[in-house]
C-alpha angles and dihedrals in degrees: 000000000000101000124086125211137175118266093250091058092063121101088199091063092051091044090053092048092049091047091052091047090049090051092051090046089051091054088052092052101263123119122210112188124216094257091054090048091052090050091051091051091051090049092050092048090052093048092048091051091051092048090049091052093048091048090052092051091047090050092052093049092049095043117119098202132064123246113242 
């Protein structure tokens, strides 16, 4: 792997978070199947991408120096 990316751009991070949440939910008596977990990961990846795009636009609007 040569490329770097931010933590919130990693599907593995979201997958881990969803797996932990599913485990906690299981202990509490709720079952989240694998398809639902995959759907949650896809949703989180989409949301993170949108937030990243909005953050980039906000940063450009608030910037005090021109881009060359």
